[in-house]
CHARMM-style PDB file with segment names, atoms N, HN, CA, C and O in Angstrom:
ATOM      1  N   MET     1       9.689   7.762  17.885  1.00  0.00      PROA
ATOM      2  CA  MET     1      10.483   7.024  16.704  1.00  0.00      PROA
ATOM      3  C   MET     1       9.521   7.223  15.383  1.00  0.00      PROA
ATOM      4  O   MET     1      10.022   7.640  14.339  1.00  0.00      PROA
ATOM      5  N   LEU     2       8.277   6.944  15.460  1.00  0.00      PROA
ATOM      6  HN  LEU     2       7.870   6.605  16.308  1.00  0.00      PROA
ATOM      7  CA  LEU     2       7.432   7.015  14.363  1.00  0.00      PROA
ATOM      8  C   LEU     2       7.458   8.290  13.538  1.00  0.00      PROA
ATOM      9  O   LEU     2       7.401   8.355  12.310  1.00  0.00      PROA
ATOM     10  N   GLN     3       7.546   9.230  14.347  1.00  0.00      PROA
ATOM     11  HN  GLN     3       7.591   9.177  15.345  1.00  0.00      PROA
ATOM     12  CA  GLN     3       7.769  10.752  13.824  1.00  0.00      PROA
ATOM     13  C   GLN     3       8.965  10.822  12.995  1.00  0.00      PROA
ATOM     14  O   GLN     3       8.913  11.270  11.850  1.00  0.00      PROA
ATOM     15  N   LYS     4      10.093  10.375  13.553  1.00  0.00      PROA
ATOM     16  HN  LYS     4      10.136  10.011  14.483  1.00  0.00      PROA
ATOM     17  CA  LYS     4      11.582  10.477  12.895  1.00  0.00      PROA
ATOM     18  C   LYS     4      11.407   9.633  11.601  1.00  0.00      PROA
ATOM     19  O   LYS     4      11.997  10.016  10.590  1.00  0.00      PROA
ATOM     20  N   ILE     5      10.679   8.569  11.560  1.00  0.00      PROA
ATOM     21  HN  ILE     5      10.200   8.258  12.381  1.00  0.00      PROA
ATOM     22  CA  ILE     5      10.592   7.748  10.671  1.00  0.00      PROA
ATOM     23  C   ILE     5       9.755   8.660   9.399  1.00  0.00      PROA
ATOM     24  O   ILE     5      10.152   8.643   8.234  1.00  0.00      PROA
ATOM     25  N   ARG     6       8.873   9.228   9.732  1.00  0.00      PROA
ATOM     26  HN  ARG     6       8.551   9.243  10.679  1.00  0.00      PROA
ATOM     27  CA  ARG     6       7.818   9.930   8.862  1.00  0.00      PROA
ATOM     28  C   ARG     6       8.741  10.953   8.263  1.00  0.00      PROA
ATOM     29  O   ARG     6       8.785  11.050   7.037  1.00  0.00      PROA
ATOM     30  N   GLU     7       9.418  11.658   8.960  1.00  0.00      PROA
ATOM     31  HN  GLU     7       9.383  11.579   9.956  1.00  0.00      PROA
ATOM     32  CA  GLU     7      10.478  12.983   8.774  1.00  0.00      PROA
ATOM     33  C   GLU     7      11.311  12.599   7.748  1.00  0.00      PROA
ATOM     34  O   GLU     7      11.533  13.370   6.815  1.00  0.00      PROA
ATOM     35  N   ALA     8      11.942  11.180   7.824  1.00  0.00      PROA
ATOM     36  HN  ALA     8      11.761  10.553   8.582  1.00  0.00      PROA
ATOM     37  CA  ALA     8      13.014  10.798   7.089  1.00  0.00      PROA
ATOM     38  C   ALA     8      12.434  10.293   5.655  1.00  0.00      PROA
ATOM     39  O   ALA     8      13.199  10.412   4.698  1.00  0.00      PROA
ATOM     40  N   MET     9      11.142   9.739   5.430  1.00  0.00      PROA
ATOM     41  HN  MET     9      10.521   9.643   6.207  1.00  0.00      PROA
ATOM     42  CA  MET     9      10.264   9.342   4.556  1.00  0.00      PROA
ATOM     43  C   MET     9      10.075  10.822   3.769  1.00  0.00      PROA
ATOM     44  O   MET     9      10.530  10.881   2.626  1.00  0.00      PROA
ATOM     45  N   ILE    10       9.536  11.811   4.232  1.00  0.00      PROA
ATOM     46  HN  ILE    10       9.167  11.763   5.160  1.00  0.00      PROA
ATOM     47  CA  ILE    10       9.152  13.180   3.718  1.00  0.00      PROA
ATOM     48  C   ILE    10      10.714  13.553   2.797  1.00  0.00      PROA
ATOM     49  O   ILE    10      10.761  13.664   1.572  1.00  0.00      PROA
ATOM     50  N   ARG    11      11.851  13.696   3.699  1.00  0.00      PROA
ATOM     51  HN  ARG    11      11.813  13.606   4.695  1.00  0.00      PROA
ATOM     52  CA  ARG    11      12.856  14.198   3.211  1.00  0.00      PROA
ATOM     53  C   ARG    11      13.192  13.521   1.818  1.00  0.00      PROA
ATOM     54  O   ARG    11      13.540  14.172   0.833  1.00  0.00      PROA
ATOM     55  N   ARG    12      13.028  11.925   1.847  1.00  0.00      PROA
ATOM     56  HN  ARG    12      12.745  11.396   2.647  1.00  0.00      PROA
ATOM     57  CA  ARG    12      13.489  11.082   0.702  1.00  0.00      PROA
ATOM     58  C   ARG    12      12.625  11.023  -0.342  1.00  0.00      PROA
ATOM     59  O   ARG    12      13.032  10.753  -1.471  1.00  0.00      PROA
ATOM     60  N   ASP    13      11.254  11.283  -0.062  1.00  0.00      PROA
ATOM     61  HN  ASP    13      10.923  11.502   0.856  1.00  0.00      PROA
ATOM     62  CA  ASP    13      10.200  11.461  -1.107  1.00  0.00      PROA
ATOM     63  C   ASP    13      10.396  12.669  -2.041  1.00  0.00      PROA
ATOM     64  O   ASP    13      10.167  12.616  -3.250  1.00  0.00      PROA
ATOM     65  N   SER    14      10.855  13.809  -1.362  1.00  0.00      PROA
ATOM     66  HN  SER    14      11.041  13.852  -0.380  1.00  0.00      PROA
ATOM     67  CA  SER    14      11.105  15.000  -2.198  1.00  0.00      PROA
ATOM     68  C   SER    14      12.319  14.986  -3.131  1.00  0.00      PROA
ATOM     69  O   SER    14      12.474  15.918  -3.921  1.00  0.00      PROA
ATOM     70  N   GLN    15      13.238  13.907  -3.069  1.00  0.00      PROA
ATOM     71  HN  GLN    15      13.112  13.151  -2.428  1.00  0.00      PROA
ATOM     72  CA  GLN    15      14.315  13.760  -3.863  1.00  0.00      PROA
ATOM     73  C   GLN    15      14.035  12.890  -5.034  1.00  0.00      PROA
ATOM     74  O   GLN    15      14.685  13.064  -6.065  1.00  0.00      PROA
ATOM     75  N   TYR    16      13.099  11.945  -4.961  1.00  0.00      PROA
ATOM     76  HN  TYR    16      12.572  11.804  -4.123  1.00  0.00      PROA
ATOM     77  CA  TYR    16      12.622  11.066  -6.055  1.00  0.00      PROA
ATOM     78  C   TYR    16      11.413  11.217  -6.616  1.00  0.00      PROA
ATOM     79  O   TYR    16      10.487  11.625  -5.915  1.00  0.00      PROA
ATOM     80  N   MET    17      11.223  10.924  -7.929  1.00  0.00      PROA
ATOM     81  HN  MET    17      11.975  10.592  -8.498  1.00  0.00      PROA
ATOM     82  CA  MET    17      10.123  11.234  -8.815  1.00  0.00      PROA
ATOM     83  C   MET    17       9.906   9.704  -9.273  1.00  0.00      PROA
ATOM     84  O   MET    17      10.878   9.042  -9.636  1.00  0.00      PROA
ATOM     85  N   LEU    18       8.588   9.148  -9.247  1.00  0.00      PROA
ATOM     86  HN  LEU    18       7.798   9.686  -8.951  1.00  0.00      PROA
ATOM     87  CA  LEU    18       8.276   7.803  -9.746  1.00  0.00      PROA
ATOM     88  C   LEU    18       8.134   7.993 -11.359  1.00  0.00      PROA
ATOM     89  O   LEU    18       7.611   8.960 -11.912  1.00  0.00      PROA
ATOM     90  N   ASP    19       8.711   6.866 -11.984  1.00  0.00      PROA
ATOM     91  HN  ASP    19       9.136   6.081 -11.535  1.00  0.00      PROA
ATOM     92  CA  ASP    19       8.733   6.922 -13.213  1.00  0.00      PROA
ATOM     93  C   ASP    19       8.581   5.638 -13.874  1.00  0.00      PROA
ATOM     94  O   ASP    19       8.868   4.661 -13.182  1.00  0.00      PROA
ATOM     95  N   GLY    20       8.189   5.426 -15.072  1.00  0.00      PROA
ATOM     96  HN  GLY    20       7.955   6.220 -15.634  1.00  0.00      PROA
ATOM     97  CA  GLY    20       8.114   4.063 -15.851  1.00  0.00      PROA
ATOM     98  C   GLY    20       6.847   3.402 -15.090  1.00  0.00      PROA
ATOM     99  O   GLY    20       5.979   4.119 -14.594  1.00  0.00      PROA
ATOM    100  N   LEU    21       6.796   1.996 -15.029  1.00  0.00      PROA
ATOM    101  HN  LEU    21       7.502   1.413 -15.432  1.00  0.00      PROA
ATOM    102  CA  LEU    21       5.779   1.380 -14.556  1.00  0.00      PROA
ATOM    103  C   LEU    21       5.512   1.608 -13.098  1.00  0.00      PROA
ATOM    104  O   LEU    21       6.442   1.488 -12.301  1.00  0.00      PROA
ATOM    105  N   ILE    22       4.377   1.910 -12.715  1.00  0.00      PROA
ATOM    106  HN  ILE    22       3.621   2.007 -13.363  1.00  0.00      PROA
ATOM    107  CA  ILE    22       4.078   2.400 -11.350  1.00  0.00      PROA
ATOM    108  C   ILE    22       2.753   1.507 -10.970  1.00  0.00      PROA
ATOM    109  O   ILE    22       1.768   1.422 -11.704  1.00  0.00      PROA
ATOM    110  N   GLU    23       2.886   0.897  -9.774  1.00  0.00      PROA
ATOM    111  HN  GLU    23       3.685   0.966  -9.178  1.00  0.00      PROA
ATOM    112  CA  GLU    23       1.617   0.249  -8.862  1.00  0.00      PROA
ATOM    113  C   GLU    23       1.175   1.045  -7.799  1.00  0.00      PROA
ATOM    114  O   GLU    23       1.918   1.575  -6.973  1.00  0.00      PROA
ATOM    115  N   ILE    24      -0.126   1.126  -7.834  1.00  0.00      PROA
ATOM    116  HN  ILE    24      -0.729   0.695  -8.505  1.00  0.00      PROA
ATOM    117  CA  ILE    24      -0.690   1.979  -6.638  1.00  0.00      PROA
ATOM    118  C   ILE    24      -1.654   1.070  -6.075  1.00  0.00      PROA
ATOM    119  O   ILE    24      -2.337   0.304  -6.755  1.00  0.00      PROA
ATOM    120  N   ASP    25      -1.705   1.187  -4.605  1.00  0.00      PROA
ATOM    121  HN  ASP    25      -1.150   1.809  -4.053  1.00  0.00      PROA
ATOM    122  CA  ASP    25      -2.695   0.203  -3.857  1.00  0.00      PROA
ATOM    123  C   ASP    25      -3.077   1.148  -2.781  1.00  0.00      PROA
ATOM    124  O   ASP    25      -2.346   2.043  -2.358  1.00  0.00      PROA
ATOM    125  N   ASP    26      -4.314   0.875  -2.358  1.00  0.00      PROA
ATOM    126  HN  ASP    26      -4.908   0.147  -2.702  1.00  0.00      PROA
ATOM    127  CA  ASP    26      -4.822   1.697  -1.193  1.00  0.00      PROA
ATOM    128  C   ASP    26      -5.748   0.895  -0.199  1.00  0.00      PROA
ATOM    129  O   ASP    26      -6.483  -0.008  -0.597  1.00  0.00      PROA
ATOM    130  N   ALA    27      -5.671   1.247   0.995  1.00  0.00      PROA
ATOM    131  HN  ALA    27      -5.074   1.981   1.318  1.00  0.00      PROA
ATOM    132  CA  ALA    27      -6.447   0.530   1.972  1.00  0.00      PROA
ATOM    133  C   ALA    27      -7.026   1.414   3.180  1.00  0.00      PROA
ATOM    134  O   ALA    27      -6.651   2.579   3.308  1.00  0.00      PROA
ATOM    135  N   PHE    28      -7.816   0.919   3.934  1.00  0.00      PROA
ATOM    136  HN  PHE    28      -8.121  -0.028   3.830  1.00  0.00      PROA
ATOM    137  CA  PHE    28      -8.585   1.720   4.905  1.00  0.00      PROA
ATOM    138  C   PHE    28      -8.020   0.904   6.281  1.00  0.00      PROA
ATOM    139  O   PHE    28      -8.039  -0.313   6.467  1.00  0.00      PROA
ATOM    140  N   ILE    29      -7.513   1.961   7.184  1.00  0.00      PROA
ATOM    141  HN  ILE    29      -7.497   2.950   7.032  1.00  0.00      PROA
ATOM    142  CA  ILE    29      -6.724   1.268   8.185  1.00  0.00      PROA
ATOM    143  C   ILE    29      -7.390   1.936   9.588  1.00  0.00      PROA
ATOM    144  O   ILE    29      -7.584   3.140   9.752  1.00  0.00      PROA
ATOM    145  N   GLY    30      -7.674   0.933  10.497  1.00  0.00      PROA
ATOM    146  HN  GLY    30      -7.516  -0.045  10.363  1.00  0.00      PROA
ATOM    147  CA  GLY    30      -7.896   1.224  12.072  1.00  0.00      PROA
ATOM    148  C   GLY    30      -9.360   1.605  12.107  1.00  0.00      PROA
ATOM    149  O   GLY    30      -9.989   2.194  11.228  1.00  0.00      PROA
ATOM    150  N   GLY    31      -9.780   1.178  13.241  1.00  0.00      PROA
ATOM    151  HN  GLY    31      -9.269   0.699  13.955  1.00  0.00      PROA
ATOM    152  CA  GLY    31     -11.282   1.353  13.911  1.00  0.00      PROA
ATOM    153  C   GLY    31     -12.347   0.170  13.391  1.00  0.00      PROA
ATOM    154  O   GLY    31     -12.015  -0.412  12.359  1.00  0.00      PROA
ATOM    155  N   PRO    32     -13.291  -0.129  13.871  1.00  0.00      PROA
ATOM    156  CA  PRO    32     -14.094  -1.199  13.544  1.00  0.00      PROA
ATOM    157  C   PRO    32     -14.876  -0.942  12.341  1.00  0.00      PROA
ATOM    158  O   PRO    32     -15.138   0.168  11.878  1.00  0.00      PROA
ATOM    159  N   GLY    33     -15.295  -2.324  11.785  1.00  0.00      PROA
ATOM    160  HN  GLY    33     -15.081  -3.225  12.162  1.00  0.00      PROA
ATOM    161  CA  GLY    33     -16.174  -2.010  10.655  1.00  0.00      PROA
ATOM    162  C   GLY    33     -17.568  -1.426  10.929  1.00  0.00      PROA
ATOM    163  O   GLY    33     -18.100  -1.593  12.026  1.00  0.00      PROA
ATOM    164  N   GLY    34     -18.104  -0.807  10.033  1.00  0.00      PROA
ATOM    165  HN  GLY    34     -17.672  -0.671   9.141  1.00  0.00      PROA
ATOM    166  CA  GLY    34     -19.498  -0.119  10.475  1.00  0.00      PROA
ATOM    167  C   GLY    34     -20.733  -0.663   9.513  1.00  0.00      PROA
ATOM    168  O   GLY    34     -20.492  -1.720   8.931  1.00  0.00      PROA
ATOM    169  N   LYS    35     -21.696  -0.214   9.341  1.00  0.00      PROA
ATOM    170  HN  LYS    35     -21.891   0.645   9.815  1.00  0.00      PROA
ATOM    171  CA  LYS    35     -22.529  -0.488   8.430  1.00  0.00      PROA
ATOM    172  C   LYS    35     -22.365   0.155   6.928  1.00  0.00      PROA
ATOM    173  O   LYS    35     -21.924   1.290   6.752  1.00  0.00      PROA
ATOM    174  N   ARG    36     -22.763  -0.688   5.909  1.00  0.00      PROA
ATOM    175  HN  ARG    36     -23.122  -1.611   6.052  1.00  0.00      PROA
ATOM    176  CA  ARG    36     -22.523   0.026   4.566  1.00  0.00      PROA
ATOM    177  C   ARG    36     -23.095   1.171   4.376  1.00  0.00      PROA
ATOM    178  O   ARG    36     -24.169   1.406   4.928  1.00  0.00      PROA
ATOM    179  N   GLY    37     -22.520   2.040   3.607  1.00  0.00      PROA
ATOM    180  HN  GLY    37     -21.647   1.849   3.158  1.00  0.00      PROA
ATOM    181  CA  GLY    37     -23.071   3.486   3.149  1.00  0.00      PROA
ATOM    182  C   GLY    37     -23.120   4.441   4.209  1.00  0.00      PROA
ATOM    183  O   GLY    37     -23.948   5.346   4.102  1.00  0.00      PROA
ATOM    184  N   ARG    38     -22.365   4.402   5.235  1.00  0.00      PROA
ATOM    185  HN  ARG    38     -21.692   3.668   5.322  1.00  0.00      PROA
ATOM    186  CA  ARG    38     -22.504   5.185   6.501  1.00  0.00      PROA
ATOM    187  C   ARG    38     -21.167   6.223   6.387  1.00  0.00      PROA
ATOM    188  O   ARG    38     -21.043   7.221   7.098  1.00  0.00      PROA
ATOM    189  N   GLY    39     -20.332   5.860   5.508  1.00  0.00      PROA
ATOM    190  HN  GLY    39     -20.433   5.049   4.931  1.00  0.00      PROA
ATOM    191  CA  GLY    39     -18.917   6.550   5.497  1.00  0.00      PROA
ATOM    192  C   GLY    39     -18.174   5.578   6.496  1.00  0.00      PROA
ATOM    193  O   GLY    39     -18.716   4.537   6.867  1.00  0.00      PROA
ATOM    194  N   THR    40     -16.896   5.958   6.926  1.00  0.00      PROA
ATOM    195  HN  THR    40     -16.456   6.804   6.625  1.00  0.00      PROA
ATOM    196  CA  THR    40     -16.063   5.198   7.634  1.00  0.00      PROA
ATOM    197  C   THR    40     -15.123   6.385   8.407  1.00  0.00      PROA
ATOM    198  O   THR    40     -14.693   7.434   7.927  1.00  0.00      PROA
ATOM    199  N   LYS    41     -15.005   5.986   9.410  1.00  0.00      PROA
ATOM    200  HN  LYS    41     -15.355   5.134   9.800  1.00  0.00      PROA
ATOM    201  CA  LYS    41     -13.714   6.713  10.434  1.00  0.00      PROA
ATOM    202  C   LYS    41     -12.423   6.114  10.164  1.00  0.00      PROA
ATOM    203  O   LYS    41     -11.541   6.579  10.886  1.00  0.00      PROA
ATOM    204  N   LYS    42     -12.004   5.141   9.272  1.00  0.00      PROA
ATOM    205  HN  LYS    42     -12.721   4.763   8.686  1.00  0.00      PROA
ATOM    206  CA  LYS    42     -10.746   4.550   9.162  1.00  0.00      PROA
ATOM    207  C   LYS    42      -9.918   5.571   8.232  1.00  0.00      PROA
ATOM    208  O   LYS    42     -10.487   6.358   7.475  1.00  0.00      PROA
ATOM    209  N   ALA    43      -8.722   5.496   8.344  1.00  0.00      PROA
ATOM    210  HN  ALA    43      -8.260   4.857   8.959  1.00  0.00      PROA
ATOM    211  CA  ALA    43      -7.648   6.353   7.632  1.00  0.00      PROA
ATOM    212  C   ALA    43      -7.285   5.490   6.311  1.00  0.00      PROA
ATOM    213  O   ALA    43      -6.925   4.314   6.248  1.00  0.00      PROA
ATOM    214  N   LYS    44      -7.501   6.489   5.213  1.00  0.00      PROA
ATOM    215  HN  LYS    44      -7.793   7.444   5.264  1.00  0.00      PROA
ATOM    216  CA  LYS    44      -7.351   5.754   3.898  1.00  0.00      PROA
ATOM    217  C   LYS    44      -5.552   6.129   3.855  1.00  0.00      PROA
ATOM    218  O   LYS    44      -4.939   7.129   4.230  1.00  0.00      PROA
ATOM    219  N   VAL    45      -5.085   4.828   3.218  1.00  0.00      PROA
ATOM    220  HN  VAL    45      -5.583   4.017   2.914  1.00  0.00      PROA
ATOM    221  CA  VAL    45      -3.669   5.113   2.931  1.00  0.00      PROA
ATOM    222  C   VAL    45      -3.345   4.686   1.426  1.00  0.00      PROA
ATOM    223  O   VAL    45      -3.921   3.719   0.928  1.00  0.00      PROA
ATOM    224  N   VAL    46      -2.416   5.428   0.728  1.00  0.00      PROA
ATOM    225  HN  VAL    46      -1.948   6.213   1.133  1.00  0.00      PROA
ATOM    226  CA  VAL    46      -2.255   5.110  -0.511  1.00  0.00      PROA
ATOM    227  C   VAL    46      -0.665   5.038  -0.734  1.00  0.00      PROA
ATOM    228  O   VAL    46       0.134   5.906  -0.382  1.00  0.00      PROA
ATOM    229  N   VAL    47      -0.413   4.029  -1.283  1.00  0.00      PROA
ATOM    230  HN  VAL    47      -1.062   3.324  -1.570  1.00  0.00      PROA
ATOM    231  CA  VAL    47       1.193   3.725  -1.731  1.00  0.00      PROA
ATOM    232  C   VAL    47       1.250   3.425  -3.141  1.00  0.00      PROA
ATOM    233  O   VAL    47       0.536   2.694  -3.828  1.00  0.00      PROA
ATOM    234  N   SER    48       2.468   4.299  -3.494  1.00  0.00      PROA
ATOM    235  HN  SER    48       3.047   4.893  -2.936  1.00  0.00      PROA
ATOM    236  CA  SER    48       2.801   3.943  -5.092  1.00  0.00      PROA
ATOM    237  C   SER    48       4.148   3.296  -4.919  1.00  0.00      PROA
ATOM    238  O   SER    48       4.839   3.397  -3.905  1.00  0.00      PROA
ATOM    239  N   LEU    49       4.458   2.619  -6.010  1.00  0.00      PROA
ATOM    240  HN  LEU    49       3.897   2.537  -6.834  1.00  0.00      PROA
ATOM    241  CA  LEU    49       5.719   1.851  -6.150  1.00  0.00      PROA
ATOM    242  C   LEU    49       6.153   1.895  -7.499  1.00  0.00      PROA
ATOM    243  O   LEU    49       5.542   1.263  -8.361  1.00  0.00      PROA
ATOM    244  N   SER    50       7.296   2.681  -7.803  1.00  0.00      PROA
ATOM    245  HN  SER    50       7.792   3.195  -7.103  1.00  0.00      PROA
ATOM    246  CA  SER    50       8.087   2.399  -9.236  1.00  0.00      PROA
ATOM    247  C   SER    50       8.990   1.260  -9.278  1.00  0.00      PROA
ATOM    248  O   SER    50       9.871   0.955  -8.474  1.00  0.00      PROA
ATOM    249  N   ILE    51       8.587   0.622 -10.461  1.00  0.00      PROA
ATOM    250  HN  ILE    51       7.871   0.870 -11.114  1.00  0.00      PROA
ATOM    251  CA  ILE    51       9.021  -0.781 -10.797  1.00  0.00      PROA
ATOM    252  C   ILE    51      10.096  -0.743 -11.941  1.00  0.00      PROA
ATOM    253  O   ILE    51       9.747  -0.278 -13.026  1.00  0.00      PROA
ATOM    254  N   THR    52      11.259  -1.158 -11.791  1.00  0.00      PROA
ATOM    255  HN  THR    52      11.543  -1.536 -10.909  1.00  0.00      PROA
ATOM    256  CA  THR    52      12.074  -1.397 -13.127  1.00  0.00      PROA
ATOM    257  C   THR    52      11.680  -2.221 -14.010  1.00  0.00      PROA
ATOM    258  O   THR    52      10.743  -2.978 -13.755  1.00  0.00      PROA
ATOM    259  N   GLU    53      12.281  -2.236 -15.158  1.00  0.00      PROA
ATOM    260  HN  GLU    53      13.042  -1.621 -15.365  1.00  0.00      PROA
ATOM    261  CA  GLU    53      12.020  -2.982 -16.370  1.00  0.00      PROA
ATOM    262  C   GLU    53      12.255  -4.757 -16.065  1.00  0.00      PROA
ATOM    263  O   GLU    53      11.812  -5.706 -16.713  1.00  0.00      PROA
ATOM    264  N   GLU    54      13.025  -4.749 -14.968  1.00  0.00      PROA
ATOM    265  HN  GLU    54      13.385  -3.979 -14.441  1.00  0.00      PROA
ATOM    266  CA  GLU    54      13.107  -6.478 -14.645  1.00  0.00      PROA
ATOM    267  C   GLU    54      12.190  -6.689 -13.626  1.00  0.00      PROA
ATOM    268  O   GLU    54      12.224  -7.796 -13.088  1.00  0.00      PROA
ATOM    269  N   GLY    55      11.108  -5.607 -13.111  1.00  0.00      PROA
ATOM    270  HN  GLY    55      11.081  -4.708 -13.547  1.00  0.00      PROA
ATOM    271  CA  GLY    55      10.155  -6.118 -12.107  1.00  0.00      PROA
ATOM    272  C   GLY    55      10.563  -5.902 -10.571  1.00  0.00      PROA
ATOM    273  O   GLY    55       9.921  -6.357  -9.624  1.00  0.00      PROA
ATOM    274  N   ARG    56      11.712  -5.146 -10.475  1.00  0.00      PROA
ATOM    275  HN  ARG    56      12.234  -4.775 -11.243  1.00  0.00      PROA
ATOM    276  CA  ARG    56      12.194  -5.098  -8.962  1.00  0.00      PROA
ATOM    277  C   ARG    56      11.726  -3.579  -8.646  1.00  0.00      PROA
ATOM    278  O   ARG    56      11.772  -2.708  -9.515  1.00  0.00      PROA
ATOM    279  N   PRO    57      11.353  -3.381  -7.561  1.00  0.00      PROA
ATOM    280  CA  PRO    57      10.855  -2.265  -6.788  1.00  0.00      PROA
ATOM    281  C   PRO    57      12.175  -1.184  -7.060  1.00  0.00      PROA
ATOM    282  O   PRO    57      13.317  -1.624  -7.192  1.00  0.00      PROA
ATOM    283  N   GLN    58      11.899   0.121  -7.119  1.00  0.00      PROA
ATOM    284  HN  GLN    58      10.971   0.479  -7.012  1.00  0.00      PROA
ATOM    285  CA  GLN    58      12.813   0.990  -7.161  1.00  0.00      PROA
ATOM    286  C   GLN    58      12.621   2.017  -6.180  1.00  0.00      PROA
ATOM    287  O   GLN    58      13.497   2.194  -5.333  1.00  0.00      PROA
ATOM    288  N   PHE    59      11.549   2.735  -6.191  1.00  0.00      PROA
ATOM    289  HN  PHE    59      10.837   2.591  -6.878  1.00  0.00      PROA
ATOM    290  CA  PHE    59      11.021   3.593  -5.141  1.00  0.00      PROA
ATOM    291  C   PHE    59       9.748   3.512  -4.823  1.00  0.00      PROA
ATOM    292  O   PHE    59       8.912   3.092  -5.623  1.00  0.00      PROA
ATOM    293  N   ALA    60       9.446   3.925  -3.563  1.00  0.00      PROA
ATOM    294  HN  ALA    60      10.126   4.267  -2.913  1.00  0.00      PROA
ATOM    295  CA  ALA    60       8.009   3.823  -2.924  1.00  0.00      PROA
ATOM    296  C   ALA    60       7.531   5.350  -2.209  1.00  0.00      PROA
ATOM    297  O   ALA    60       8.246   6.079  -1.521  1.00  0.00      PROA
ATOM    298  N   GLN    61       6.397   5.528  -2.522  1.00  0.00      PROA
ATOM    299  HN  GLN    61       5.816   4.936  -3.081  1.00  0.00      PROA
ATOM    300  CA  GLN    61       5.946   6.810  -1.917  1.00  0.00      PROA
ATOM    301  C   GLN    61       4.418   6.406  -1.252  1.00  0.00      PROA
ATOM    302  O   GLN    61       3.543   5.681  -1.726  1.00  0.00      PROA
ATOM    303  N   GLY    62       4.445   7.034  -0.190  1.00  0.00      PROA
ATOM    304  HN  GLY    62       5.156   7.624   0.195  1.00  0.00      PROA
ATOM    305  CA  GLY    62       2.987   7.056   0.520  1.00  0.00      PROA
ATOM    306  C   GLY    62       2.162   8.161   0.934  1.00  0.00      PROA
ATOM    307  O   GLY    62       2.779   9.186   1.225  1.00  0.00      PROA
ATOM    308  N   GLU    63       0.930   8.185   1.026  1.00  0.00      PROA
ATOM    309  HN  GLU    63       0.429   7.352   0.790  1.00  0.00      PROA
ATOM    310  CA  GLU    63       0.267   9.092   1.468  1.00  0.00      PROA
ATOM    311  C   GLU    63      -0.632   8.581   2.665  1.00  0.00      PROA
ATOM    312  OT1 GLU    63      -1.383   9.361   3.251  1.00  0.00      PROA
TER     313      GLU     63
END
């Protein structure tokens, strides 16, 4: 099921370009916390969101 969702998101992302006001956020997901300065085994996730002039979300993209 997750694979089908990812494939649908890839097809959709190729049709739309983000423009106007764009908000970007990132996070590290998965795995236990470790010592500082030792790198991480967690996956980095980045999400971009295009916002209309009224402040409503228009398109989202993730990596």
